[in-house]
N, C-alpha and C positions, 0 to 999 in steps of 0.2 A: 665923577662918573655916576650916571644915573640910568645907565642902560639896563632895562628890565628890573629896575628897583635895586640894583646893587649900589652900595654906598661905601665910601672909603672912611673908615673909622679907626683911629689909632694905628695907622699904617697897615691896615688889613682891609681886604675887600669883603664886605659883609652883606648878607641878605637873610631874611627869615621867610621860609616857605610855609604857607598855611594850608592845611588840608581839612577835609570834612571831619575827620576823627583820628584817633590814635592809630587805628589799623591802616588807614591810607598813608599816614606819615611814615610808619615803619615800612610799609610796602615800597614807598618812594626811596627810603634809605637803602633798602635791599637792591633795588634797581640801580640806584646811583652808585652803589659800591662796585658794580661791575665796570662802570664808566671810569670811576676813580682808579681802579686797578689797572685798567687798560692805559690810561694816561700816566699812571704811576706818579700821581701827585695827590697827597692825602690831606684833606681839610681838617680843621678843627670844627667839630659840629656837636650840637646838643639837641636832644629831643625832649620836649615837654608836651604831653598830650597830643594836640594836633599841629604842633609847630616844630619846625626843624631850623635852628639858627646855624648858619654856615659862616665861617671866617676863613679867608684865604690869604696866605702870604708864603713866600718861599724861604724856608729856614736856611738852606745852604747858600742863600744870596744875602744873608744878613737880616733876615726877617723883614724883607720889604716885598712889595708887590711887583711881580714880574709878568712876562708874557704867559708863563705857565699858569698863573692865577686867572688871567683873563680867558685863557683857553678852557680851563676847568669850569669857570663861571658860565661860559657860553654852553658848555656841554651839560651842566646841571640844569640849565634852563630848558633843555630839550628832553630831559628824563620824564 
């Protein structure tokens, strides 16, 4: 899968979002948190300065990629 630069790496759907600076990265994470809560599917993510690396898999489905992950990926692309 390479839709909107998402890649499958080690059975996880992965993407790094890049922003102008730290403040924009954190603001995006705050906005994304509301989408994440609404969908009730929580990512593994990490922020370093202007980058937010996101990894998605469904833990209760045996740590594999499911439709929930694709749904969240699409939603995060719209934040």
